[in-house]
C-alpha positions in Angstrom: 52.5 -8.1 32.7 51.5 -4.8 31.0 52.8 -1.4 31.5 49.4 -0.1 33.4 50.0 -3.3 35.6 53.4 -2.7 36.5 52.6 0.9 37.0 49.8 -0.3 39.6 52.3 -2.8 41.3 54.9 -0.3 41.6 52.6 2.3 43.2 51.8 -0.1 45.6 55.1 0.5 47.1 55.2 4.1 47.2 54.7 5.6 50.9 51.7 7.7 51.3 53.3 11.1 51.4 55.0 10.8 48.1 51.5 10.1 46.5 50.7 13.5 46.2 53.7 14.3 44.2 53.2 10.9 41.9 49.3 12.7 41.2 50.6 15.9 40.3 52.9 14.3 38.0 50.3 12.4 36.2 48.3 15.5 36.3 51.2 17.4 34.6 51.7 14.7 31.8 48.0 14.3 31.0 48.0 18.6 30.8 51.2 18.6 28.7 49.4 16.4 26.2 46.3 18.7 25.9 48.3 21.6 24.3 46.4 24.2 26.6 49.1 26.0 28.6 46.4 27.2 31.4 45.8 23.3 32.2 49.5 22.9 33.0 49.7 26.0 35.2 46.6 24.5 36.9 48.2 20.9 37.2 51.5 22.4 38.7 49.5 24.7 41.4 48.8 22.1 44.0 52.6 21.1 43.9 54.1 24.4 43.9 51.6 26.1 46.4 53.4 24.2 48.8 56.1 26.2 48.6 54.5 29.4 47.7 52.6 29.4 50.9 55.7 29.0 53.3 57.0 32.1 55.7 60.2 32.0 53.9 58.5 32.6 50.4 56.6 35.7 51.9 60.0 37.1 53.5 62.1 36.5 49.9 59.3 38.6 48.0 58.2 41.4 50.6 60.4 43.8 48.9 59.1 43.6 45.5 
């Protein structure tokens, strides 16, 4: 079995909520290889925005 097939086989067992993280990681790897710093920022934005948009984050940064 090739690496692609092995990866696809493993993805079958990943719970639905974790698939967003897997997609973000794949996007990150692709962006890292492209040598364009902006693509890395964009690839991580969806993953990081989950934390940025929390009320706790707003509270932590309100004094800056």
